[in-house]
C-alpha positions as CSV (number, residue, x, y, z in Angstrom):
1,M,116.1,62.1,-82.6
2,E,114.7,64.8,-80.4
3,Y,113.2,67.6,-82.8
4,L,111.6,71.1,-82.0
5,I,109.1,72.6,-84.0
6,G,109.5,76.1,-84.6
7,L,106.7,78.9,-86.6
8,D,107.0,82.0,-88.1
9,I,103.6,83.7,-88.7
10,G,103.3,86.9,-90.8
11,T,101.1,88.6,-92.1
12,S,100.4,86.8,-95.3
13,S,101.4,82.8,-94.0
14,V,102.7,80.6,-91.7
15,K,106.3,79.3,-91.9
16,G,107.6,76.5,-90.1
17,V,110.9,74.6,-89.6
18,L,111.2,70.9,-87.8
19,A,114.8,71.0,-86.3
20,T,117.2,68.7,-84.3
21,T,118.2,69.6,-81.0
22,E,121.3,70.6,-82.3
23,G,120.2,73.3,-84.8
24,E,119.9,71.4,-88.2
25,I,116.9,72.1,-90.0
26,V,115.5,68.4,-91.8
27,H,111.9,69.9,-92.9
28,T,110.0,73.1,-93.9
29,A,106.3,74.2,-94.1
30,R,104.6,77.2,-95.4
31,E,100.7,77.6,-95.4
32,G,99.5,81.1,-96.8
33,F,96.4,83.0,-95.5
34,T,94.4,85.7,-96.8
35,Y,93.2,88.8,-94.8
36,S,90.0,90.7,-96.0
37,R,90.4,94.3,-97.1
38,R,87.2,96.6,-97.3
39,E,86.5,100.1,-98.3
40,N,86.3,101.2,-95.0
41,G,89.9,100.3,-94.0
42,S,89.2,97.2,-92.4
43,V,92.1,94.4,-92.1
44,E,90.5,91.4,-90.7
45,I,90.7,87.4,-90.9
46,E,88.4,84.4,-89.7
47,A,89.8,83.4,-86.8
48,E,88.9,79.9,-88.1
49,V,91.0,80.5,-91.4
50,Y,93.8,81.7,-89.5
51,L,94.3,78.6,-87.0
52,N,93.6,76.1,-89.7
53,A,97.1,77.6,-91.8
54,C,98.5,77.0,-88.5
55,F,97.2,73.6,-87.5
56,A,98.3,72.6,-91.3
57,A,101.3,73.5,-90.6
58,L,102.1,71.9,-86.9
59,R,100.4,68.7,-89.0
60,T,103.4,68.7,-91.9
61,L,106.2,69.4,-89.6
62,A,105.0,66.9,-86.7
63,G,104.2,64.3,-89.3
64,A,107.9,64.8,-90.2
65,G,109.5,64.1,-87.1
66,K,107.3,61.0,-86.3
67,D,110.8,58.9,-86.1
68,G,111.8,60.8,-83.5
69,E,110.5,62.6,-79.9
70,I,109.2,66.6,-80.3
71,K,110.5,68.1,-76.9
72,G,108.7,71.2,-77.5
73,I,106.8,73.8,-80.0
74,C,107.0,77.7,-80.0
75,A,105.3,80.5,-82.4
76,S,107.2,83.6,-82.6
77,A,105.1,86.1,-84.7
78,A,104.3,89.9,-86.6
79,S,102.0,90.1,-83.5
80,G,99.6,93.0,-83.1
81,N,96.8,91.5,-84.2
82,L,93.9,91.9,-82.0
83,V,91.1,89.0,-81.2
84,L,88.4,89.5,-78.3
85,L,86.4,86.0,-77.1
86,D,83.8,85.7,-75.1
87,K,83.5,83.9,-71.9
88,G,83.6,80.3,-73.6
89,G,87.1,81.4,-75.7
90,R,84.9,81.9,-78.8
91,P,85.9,85.0,-81.1
92,L,83.1,88.0,-80.7
93,I,85.0,89.4,-83.6
94,P,87.1,88.2,-86.4
95,I,91.2,88.7,-85.7
96,V,92.0,92.7,-86.3
97,S,95.0,93.1,-88.4
98,W,98.3,95.7,-87.2
99,Q,97.6,96.9,-90.6
100,D,93.8,97.9,-90.1
101,K,93.2,101.6,-91.2
102,R,89.5,102.4,-89.8
103,V,90.8,104.4,-86.9
104,V,90.5,108.2,-87.4
105,D,90.5,110.2,-84.6
106,E,89.3,107.7,-81.8
107,A,92.3,107.1,-79.9
108,R,93.0,111.0,-79.6
109,E,89.4,111.1,-78.1
110,I,90.1,108.2,-76.1
111,L,93.6,109.3,-74.9
112,P,93.4,113.1,-75.2
113,D,96.1,113.2,-72.3
114,L,98.4,110.4,-73.1
115,D,102.2,112.1,-73.6
116,A,103.3,110.2,-76.4
117,E,106.6,110.6,-76.0
118,A,106.6,109.4,-72.6
119,F,104.6,106.4,-73.4
120,Y,107.1,105.5,-76.5
121,R,109.7,105.4,-73.5
122,R,107.4,103.3,-71.7
123,I,106.3,101.0,-74.3
124,G,109.8,100.1,-76.8
125,W,107.5,101.5,-79.9
126,P,106.1,104.9,-80.6
127,F,102.4,105.1,-80.6
128,R,100.6,106.7,-83.5
129,F,97.0,106.8,-82.9
130,K,96.3,104.6,-85.8
131,T,96.8,100.9,-85.7
132,F,97.6,98.3,-83.3
133,P,95.8,96.9,-80.6
134,L,95.7,99.8,-78.2
135,A,94.4,102.4,-81.2
136,Q,92.3,99.6,-81.7
137,L,90.3,99.0,-78.6
138,C,90.6,102.8,-78.8
139,Y,87.9,102.4,-81.8
140,I,85.7,99.7,-80.1
141,K,85.8,102.1,-77.0
142,K,83.8,104.3,-79.1
143,H,81.7,102.6,-80.9
144,T,80.8,99.6,-79.8
145,P,81.9,99.4,-75.5
146,E,79.9,96.4,-74.9
147,L,82.1,94.4,-76.2
148,I,85.0,94.8,-73.5
149,G,82.5,93.8,-70.8
150,E,81.9,91.1,-73.0
151,S,85.2,89.9,-73.6
152,G,86.3,87.2,-71.7
153,K,89.4,87.8,-72.6
154,I,91.5,90.2,-75.2
155,C,94.7,89.4,-76.9
156,M,96.0,89.1,-80.1
157,S,96.1,86.1,-82.6
158,T,99.5,84.5,-81.2
159,E,98.1,84.4,-77.6
160,Y,94.8,82.6,-78.9
161,L,96.9,79.7,-80.9
162,Y,98.3,79.1,-77.5
163,Y,95.1,79.2,-75.5
164,L,93.9,76.4,-78.2
165,L,96.6,74.4,-77.8
166,T,97.2,74.1,-74.4
167,G,94.0,75.9,-72.8
168,S,96.3,78.2,-71.0
169,W,97.0,82.0,-71.2
170,G,100.3,83.8,-71.3
171,I,102.0,86.3,-73.8
172,S,105.8,87.0,-74.0
173,N,107.2,90.4,-73.2
174,S,108.3,90.9,-76.7
175,A,105.1,90.0,-78.4
176,G,103.8,91.7,-75.7
177,T,105.1,95.1,-77.3
178,T,102.6,95.5,-80.4
179,F,100.1,95.2,-77.7
180,F,100.8,98.8,-76.5
181,L,99.4,98.0,-73.3
182,I,102.6,96.5,-71.3
183,D,105.6,98.9,-69.7
184,Q,108.3,96.9,-71.3
185,K,111.2,97.5,-68.4
186,S,108.5,96.3,-66.0
187,G,107.0,93.9,-67.6
188,K,103.2,94.5,-66.2
189,Y,100.3,96.4,-67.8
190,I,100.1,99.7,-67.0
191,P,96.7,100.0,-65.1
192,E,95.9,103.7,-66.0
193,I,95.2,102.6,-69.7
194,L,93.7,99.8,-69.0
195,E,91.2,102.0,-66.6
196,I,91.1,104.3,-69.5
197,L,89.8,101.6,-71.8
198,G,87.6,99.6,-68.9
199,I,89.6,96.5,-69.2
200,K,90.2,94.3,-66.2
201,E,93.5,92.9,-65.9
202,E,91.9,89.3,-65.8
203,Q,90.6,90.0,-69.2
204,L,94.5,90.1,-70.3
205,P,96.7,87.3,-70.6
206,P,99.7,87.3,-67.8
207,V,102.8,88.5,-69.1
208,Y,105.7,86.3,-68.8
209,P,109.6,86.0,-70.3
210,C,110.2,85.0,-73.9
211,G,111.1,81.4,-73.4
212,H,108.4,80.7,-71.3
213,V,106.6,76.9,-70.9
214,V,102.6,78.7,-71.2
215,G,101.4,74.6,-71.6
216,T,101.7,71.7,-72.7
217,V,99.3,70.4,-76.1
218,K,96.0,69.1,-75.0
219,A,95.0,65.4,-75.5
220,E,91.9,66.6,-77.4
221,M,94.2,69.0,-79.8
222,E,96.6,66.1,-81.2
223,D,94.2,65.1,-84.1
224,I,94.1,68.8,-85.0
225,C,97.5,70.0,-85.2
226,G,99.1,66.6,-85.2
227,V,101.5,67.5,-82.3
228,P,101.8,64.9,-79.3
229,A,99.8,65.8,-75.9
230,G,102.3,66.4,-73.2
231,T,104.3,68.4,-75.9
232,P,104.9,71.7,-74.1
233,V,104.2,74.7,-75.7
234,V,106.6,77.9,-75.5
235,L,105.9,81.6,-75.8
236,G,108.0,83.0,-79.0
237,S,109.0,86.8,-79.9
238,F,108.4,89.2,-82.0
239,D,109.6,87.9,-85.6
240,H,112.4,89.7,-86.1
241,P,113.9,89.5,-82.8
242,S,113.0,85.6,-83.7
243,A,114.9,86.0,-86.5
244,A,117.6,87.5,-85.3
245,R,118.1,84.6,-82.7
246,G,118.0,82.2,-85.8
247,V,120.9,83.3,-87.6
248,G,123.0,84.2,-84.5
249,V,122.7,87.8,-84.7
250,L,123.2,88.5,-81.3
251,K,125.7,91.6,-80.8
252,E,126.2,95.1,-81.2
253,G,128.5,95.6,-84.7
254,E,125.7,93.2,-86.3
255,M,122.8,93.5,-88.2
256,L,119.8,91.6,-88.9
257,L,118.1,93.0,-92.4
258,S,114.6,91.1,-92.8
259,C,112.9,91.4,-95.7
260,G,109.2,90.6,-95.7
261,T,106.4,93.0,-95.5
262,S,108.4,95.7,-94.6
263,W,112.1,95.8,-94.8
264,V,113.3,95.7,-91.4
265,A,117.2,96.3,-90.1
266,F,117.2,94.9,-86.9
267,Y,120.0,96.3,-84.3
268,P,121.5,94.0,-81.1
269,I,122.2,97.1,-78.5
270,A,123.0,97.3,-74.7
271,D,121.5,100.9,-74.3
272,R,118.1,100.9,-74.8
273,K,118.2,105.1,-74.2
274,K,119.9,104.9,-77.7
275,G,117.6,103.3,-79.4
276,L,114.9,105.4,-78.7
277,D,116.7,108.5,-78.8
278,A,116.7,107.2,-82.6
279,G,113.3,106.6,-82.8
280,M,113.7,102.9,-83.2
281,L,111.3,100.1,-82.3
282,V,113.2,98.0,-79.3
283,D,112.3,94.7,-78.1
284,P,113.2,93.5,-74.6
285,F,115.2,90.6,-76.8
286,L,117.9,89.6,-74.6
287,S,117.9,92.1,-71.9
288,P,118.3,89.8,-69.0
289,Q,121.8,89.9,-70.4
290,G,122.3,93.7,-71.4
291,C,120.8,93.2,-75.1
292,Y,118.1,95.1,-76.4
293,G,117.1,95.2,-79.9
294,A,116.0,97.8,-81.8
295,M,114.5,98.1,-84.9
296,S,113.8,100.2,-88.0
297,S,111.9,99.4,-90.8
298,V,111.0,100.6,-94.1
299,S,107.2,99.9,-94.0
300,S,105.2,97.8,-96.5
301,L,108.2,98.2,-98.8
302,S,107.6,94.9,-100.7
303,E,103.9,95.9,-101.6
304,R,105.5,99.1,-103.5
305,L,108.3,97.1,-105.1
306,K,105.5,94.5,-106.5
307,L,103.5,97.5,-107.4
308,Y,106.6,98.6,-109.7
309,V,107.7,95.2,-110.8
310,E,104.3,94.6,-112.0
311,R,103.6,97.9,-113.7
312,Y,107.4,98.2,-115.8
313,I,108.4,94.1,-115.8
314,S,106.0,91.4,-115.2
315,C,103.2,90.3,-113.5
316,G,104.3,86.7,-113.8
317,A,104.7,84.1,-111.4
318,D,108.1,84.6,-112.1
319,S,108.3,88.4,-112.1
320,F,110.9,89.0,-109.2
321,S,113.3,86.3,-111.3
322,K,112.8,88.2,-114.6
323,L,113.1,91.6,-112.5
324,S,116.8,90.5,-111.0
325,E,117.7,89.1,-114.4
326,L,117.4,92.4,-116.4
327,A,118.9,94.6,-113.2
328,K,121.9,92.2,-113.9
329,R,122.5,93.1,-117.5
330,C,122.6,97.0,-116.5
331,P,125.7,98.8,-115.2
332,S,125.7,100.4,-111.7
333,G,123.6,103.6,-111.2
334,A,120.9,102.5,-113.9
335,G,122.0,104.8,-116.8
336,G,121.4,107.8,-114.4
337,L,117.3,106.3,-113.8
338,Y,116.8,107.4,-110.1
339,I,113.9,105.2,-108.8
340,N,112.6,105.9,-105.5
341,P,109.9,102.9,-105.2
342,L,108.1,104.7,-102.0
343,D,106.8,107.5,-105.1
344,E,104.2,107.2,-107.3
345,P,105.4,105.9,-111.0
346,D,106.3,108.7,-113.4
347,D,105.5,106.8,-116.5
348,Q,106.6,109.3,-118.8
349,R,110.3,109.6,-117.2
350,I,110.5,106.0,-116.4
351,L,110.0,104.5,-119.7
352,S,112.2,106.6,-121.2
353,Y,114.8,104.2,-120.2
354,P,115.2,100.6,-121.6
355,R,113.7,97.7,-119.4
356,E,117.1,96.8,-118.3
357,N,117.8,100.2,-116.9
358,I,114.1,100.1,-115.1
359,A,115.0,97.0,-113.1
360,R,118.1,98.1,-111.9
361,A,117.1,101.5,-111.0
362,I,114.0,100.0,-109.2
363,M,116.1,97.3,-106.9
364,E,119.0,100.2,-106.7
365,G,116.2,102.6,-105.6
366,T,114.9,99.6,-102.9
367,V,118.7,99.6,-101.2
368,R,118.9,103.1,-101.5
369,L,116.2,103.6,-99.2
370,L,118.1,101.1,-96.7
371,K,121.2,102.8,-97.2
372,E,119.1,106.0,-96.0
373,R,117.9,104.2,-92.8
374,M,121.3,103.3,-91.9
375,D,122.8,106.2,-92.2
376,K,120.3,108.0,-90.1
377,L,120.8,105.5,-87.4
378,A,124.8,105.6,-87.4
379,Q,124.2,109.2,-86.2
380,Y,123.1,108.0,-82.9
381,G,125.9,105.8,-82.8
382,I,124.0,102.3,-84.3
383,R,126.0,100.8,-86.6
384,A,127.0,97.2,-88.1
385,K,130.1,96.0,-90.0
386,S,127.8,93.4,-90.9
387,A,124.7,91.8,-91.6
388,V,122.4,88.6,-92.3
389,M,120.1,88.8,-95.1
390,V,116.4,86.9,-94.7
391,G,113.1,86.6,-96.5
392,G,112.3,86.2,-99.4
393,P,114.6,88.6,-101.3
394,S,117.5,86.9,-99.9
395,E,117.1,83.7,-101.8
396,D,118.1,86.2,-104.8
397,P,122.2,86.7,-104.5
398,F,121.8,89.7,-106.4
399,W,120.2,91.7,-103.6
400,A,122.6,90.5,-101.5
401,E,125.4,91.7,-103.8
402,L,123.9,95.5,-104.5
403,I,123.3,95.5,-100.8
404,E,127.0,95.0,-100.2
405,E,128.1,97.4,-102.8
406,I,125.6,100.2,-102.0
407,C,125.9,99.8,-98.3
408,D,129.2,98.8,-98.0
409,I,128.4,96.4,-95.5
410,T,129.3,92.8,-96.0
411,V,126.3,90.6,-96.0
412,K,125.2,86.6,-95.1
413,V,122.5,85.1,-96.1
414,K,121.2,81.8,-93.6
415,H,117.8,80.2,-93.4
416,G,116.2,82.1,-96.3
417,S,112.4,82.8,-95.5
418,F,112.6,80.2,-92.4
419,A,114.7,82.2,-90.2
420,G,112.0,83.7,-87.6
421,A,110.7,79.9,-87.6
422,M,114.7,79.0,-87.2
423,G,114.8,81.5,-84.4
424,A,111.7,79.5,-82.7
425,A,112.9,76.1,-82.6
426,M,115.8,78.0,-80.7
427,I,113.2,79.4,-78.0
428,A,111.4,76.3,-77.6
429,G,114.8,74.5,-77.1
430,M,115.5,77.2,-74.5
431,A,112.2,76.8,-72.6
432,K,111.5,77.9,-69.2
433,E,109.1,76.9,-66.4
């Protein structure tokens, strides 16, 4: 039997699949990790903790595939997590999450003449001067500039994982979008930004297309990760385009609804400009075949949803199951109660309703936020007739029912929390030298 391994590295866990080369998932793995959040706004994780979770998932999957041959491994990720390494490949700083909030005015000070709109159309993602590696590098340039000069490599967490596995460097044009240093259409680093930051291009991983074989597993890594030495390691993509591949959302008129830390609507589009005009996050996706991916998100929605559920429904491990069971007992409309999970809780108003109404209103309010995004995108000609839902909430069928009802769209569920990992496995199977 021939197998492929795909990893989906999120903001709180690594999910993985062992799949046959025909596309059947035969084993899954999940390993959690936690970023440390401090009062100064820092959101970091020690590289060792992050890597141990990745290696543990790989060991589980490789162990399940001992009856056959592993033809390749690939990791897709919620990338945007910065790490600086010394000239020996050791971390100079912990991995800094894309959610880190230490940057105040530093990015605007370092990049005072940056035309944000023109830069957005070049990169594919809007730059808000606050988060993601470019803003964090501006923070370092302002406060500890010596770190940039001491760095042998400046990269993101997924590329560091690839380097440890193979001894080689590479970043895909998809994962590289969240670096905010790469021109999306040319696939090259932007020299004027590097000059301002004092970064030399040799300090950065070379850019390749998604699916490029960055190297093979080193002999000394076999005992650590469980994957046989010599196994090809393939560059993956950002997590949502990976999930779209995993569930077959590949053409206009289709939508992937990815429900993770943020709820993200991912649309394949032929016209990159249309996605930019709508203010979306644009990914190279299948651009060699004339199809980009465009994303619109309700950021950190799961955290807000959790806040409401724990406040009004339950704090137990089965709190979301209780939410769904209560909501099913209440008719559509929640008896007139409207809850926007992004608003601050209003106990006086909300607690005047029965728990069933509150549960229904929490779920309906969440879905209405999605509908608002979909309606806005429709004004730019970006529409979908069908959707595939993935992520944790997709494992509860009632969420899909509500989305169909409120958003007037056909919803299917496929691969649940492991869609991104399945997409990574499929990328491993299309490996290009």
